C-alpha positions in Angstrom: -31.1 7.9 87.6 -31.1 10.5 84.8 -27.7 9.3 83.7 -28.8 5.7 83.5 -31.8 6.9 81.4 -29.5 8.8 79.1 -26.9 6.0 78.7 -29.2 3.7 76.7 -30.3 6.5 74.5 -26.7 7.5 73.8 -25.9 3.9 73.0 -28.9 3.7 70.7 -28.0 6.9 69.0 -24.4 5.7 68.5 -25.7 2.4 67.1 -28.1 4.2 64.8 -25.4 6.6 63.6 -23.0 3.6 63.0 -25.7 1.7 61.1 -26.4 4.8 59.0 -22.7 5.2 58.2 -22.6 1.6 57.2 -25.6 2.1 55.0 -24.1 5.2 53.4 -20.9 3.2 52.6 -23.0 0.3 51.2 -25.1 2.7 49.0 -21.9 4.3 47.7 -20.5 0.9 46.7 -23.8 0.0 45.1 -23.9 3.3 43.2 -20.4 2.7 41.9 -21.3 -0.9 40.9 -24.4 0.3 39.0 -22.4 3.0 37.3 -19.8 0.5 36.2 -22.5 -1.9 35.0 -24.0 0.9 33.0 -20.6 1.7 31.4 -20.1 -2.0 30.6 -23.6 -2.2 29.0 -22.8 0.9 26.9 -19.5 -0.7 25.8 -21.3 -3.9 25.0 -23.7 -2.0 22.7 -20.7 -0.4 20.9 -19.0 -3.8 20.5 -22.2 -5.5 19.2 -22.7 -2.7 16.7 -19.1 -3.2 15.5 -19.6 -7.0 15.3 -22.7 -6.4 13.1 -20.8 -4.1 10.8 -17.8 -6.5 10.5 -20.1 -9.5 10.0 -21.9 -7.6 7.2 -18.6 -6.8 5.6 -17.4 -10.4 5.9 -20.6 -11.7 4.4 -20.2 -9.3 1.5 -16.7 -10.5 0.9 -17.8 -14.2 1.0 -20.6 -13.5 -1.4 -18.2 -11.7 -3.8 -15.7 -14.6 -3.6 -18.5 -17.2 -4.1 -19.8 -15.3 -7.1 -16.4 -15.2 -8.7 -15.6 -18.9 -7.9 -19.0 -20.2 -9.0 -20.2 -18.2 -12.0 -21.5 -21.2 -13.9 -24.9 -21.6 -12.2 -25.7 -18.0 -13.0 -24.7 -18.4 -16.7 -26.8 -21.5 -17.0 -29.8 -19.7 -15.5 -29.3 -16.9 -18.0 -29.0 -19.3 -21.0 -32.3 -21.0 -19.9 -34.0 -17.7 -19.7 -32.7 -16.6 -23.1 -33.7 -19.7 -25.0 -37.5 -19.3 -24.5 -37.3 -15.7 -25.5 -35.5 -16.6 -28.7 -38.2 -19.2 -29.5 -40.9 -16.6 -29.0 -39.0 -14.1 -31.2 -38.6 -16.7 -33.9 -42.3 -17.5 -33.9 -43.3 -13.8 -34.2 
């Protein structure tokens, strides 16, 4: 009778140990996946920063080219600003 009492406990112990081993493997996989996700998030931050820098540089290039290709509106604005000043100076 003692053996029959020990048999279920042994089976329960083996089952428990097997389940703990499966849990340990699963937690190890989860830990690796979380670590990989953290690495990917860090790389994403680096990539986003680089994109901001390059977008800023490209915007500066476009603004420079636009200013060189379209200088007339700026000159017209200056000439309008200069005319009222000349009128005031002439009146003084």
